[in-house]
C-alpha positions as MATLAB code, in Angstrom:
seq = 'MATIILGSQTSAPRASFVALAKILKALGDPTRLAIVALLARREHCVCDLMAALNLPQSTCSHHLGVLKRAGLVRDRRDAGDARWAYYTLDPAGATIVREQLAATLDLGAFDPTPARC';
ca = [
      38.602   32.385   31.860;
      37.383   35.917   32.502;
      37.736   37.354   35.970;
      35.127   39.738   37.279;
      36.356   42.195   39.872;
      33.600   43.018   42.302;
      33.337   45.769   44.841;
      33.499   44.978   48.521;
      29.699   45.281   48.827;
      28.958   41.972   47.142;
      27.818   39.133   49.389;
      28.616   36.348   46.913;
      32.191   35.034   47.113;
      34.035   34.687   43.815;
      34.322   30.918   44.280;
      30.537   30.599   44.174;
      30.561   32.245   40.734;
      32.856   29.507   39.448;
      30.565   26.804   40.859;
      27.446   28.510   39.525;
      29.017   28.957   36.087;
      29.768   25.220   35.948;
      26.134   24.402   36.702;
      24.789   27.012   34.285;
      27.053   25.616   31.571;
      25.475   22.205   32.119;
      22.029   23.816   31.879;
      23.011   25.786   28.773;
      21.843   23.074   26.400;
      18.108   22.899   25.507;
      18.107   19.091   25.680;
      19.580   19.128   29.173;
      17.022   21.726   30.259;
      14.269   19.454   28.957;
      15.749   16.507   30.870;
      15.907   18.596   34.059;
      12.270   19.645   33.582;
      11.194   16.005   33.218;
      13.280   14.848   36.189;
      11.903   17.647   38.355;
       8.474   16.009   38.011;
       9.351   12.354   38.615;
      11.984    9.639   38.369;
      12.705    8.303   34.857;
      14.789    5.586   33.270;
      16.805    6.348   30.135;
      14.220    4.660   27.914;
      11.496    7.017   29.233;
      13.675   10.052   28.509;
      14.600    8.697   25.064;
      10.920    8.341   24.164;
       9.875   11.701   25.613;
      12.665   13.632   23.881;
      13.073   11.479   20.744;
      16.775   10.923   21.441;
      19.084    7.968   20.859;
      20.284    6.170   23.986;
      23.880    7.373   23.649;
      22.854   11.042   23.412;
      20.486   10.755   26.341;
      23.142    9.040   28.476;
      25.707   11.692   27.534;
      23.421   14.516   28.672;
      22.573   12.676   31.893;
      26.292   12.283   32.573;
      26.882   16.021   32.127;
      24.012   16.811   34.503;
      25.210   14.233   37.017;
      28.777   15.617   37.030;
      27.317   19.094   37.598;
      25.490   17.815   40.679;
      21.997   18.292   39.264;
      20.978   14.669   38.710;
      21.334   11.530   40.781;
      20.764    7.932   39.839;
      19.916    4.658   41.492;
      20.274    1.108   40.245;
      17.389   -1.353   40.188;
      17.795   -3.783   43.092;
      16.666   -6.730   40.969;
      18.561   -5.905   37.782;
      21.567   -3.576   38.103;
      21.510   -2.915   34.355;
      18.568   -0.566   34.919;
      19.331    2.931   36.207;
      16.718    5.455   37.275;
      17.346    9.188   37.341;
      15.888   12.049   39.312;
      16.712   15.686   39.944;
      19.046   16.018   42.931;
      17.187   18.213   45.458;
      20.437   19.513   46.974;
      21.799   20.511   43.559;
      18.533   22.185   42.591;
      18.507   24.139   45.842;
      22.081   25.338   45.322;
      21.296   26.581   41.803;
      18.102   28.290   42.910;
      19.754   30.028   45.888;
      22.946   31.079   44.095;
      21.109   32.385   41.054;
      18.619   34.264   43.239;
      21.468   35.844   45.223;
      23.320   36.798   42.044;
      20.255   38.428   40.491;
      18.996   40.058   43.703;
      18.400   43.741   43.030;
      17.760   44.539   46.694;
      21.122   46.271   47.018;
      20.982   47.910   43.574;
      22.249   51.489   43.588;
      20.174   53.488   41.063;
      22.717   56.330   40.997;
      23.778   56.884   37.360;
      27.326   55.872   36.558;
      29.857   58.615   35.883;
      32.864   58.210   33.660;
];
């Protein structure tokens, strides 16, 4: 794992970079990004996601598991039939990603002075 040494002027603690990298790794797959986009709009069951993305059930479930472990997706079981699970984007996880990525890419404190070697 690479370590980035930052100057004392950064407001983001190093630990948040590790957490953000974990989430970005989960989002680094086009299929998982598509799942996140669908779940950001409404709740879906696996069969809906399978049909929308033309994926087999095992692949879809694998990607949902990765997103769930990263804290981006949450599920709920059907009260009448526990075999059915419904998935949605986790608002808390989405907020964390949005805020951490915005803070990381914030150019408000950018120093335009050219570097000197």
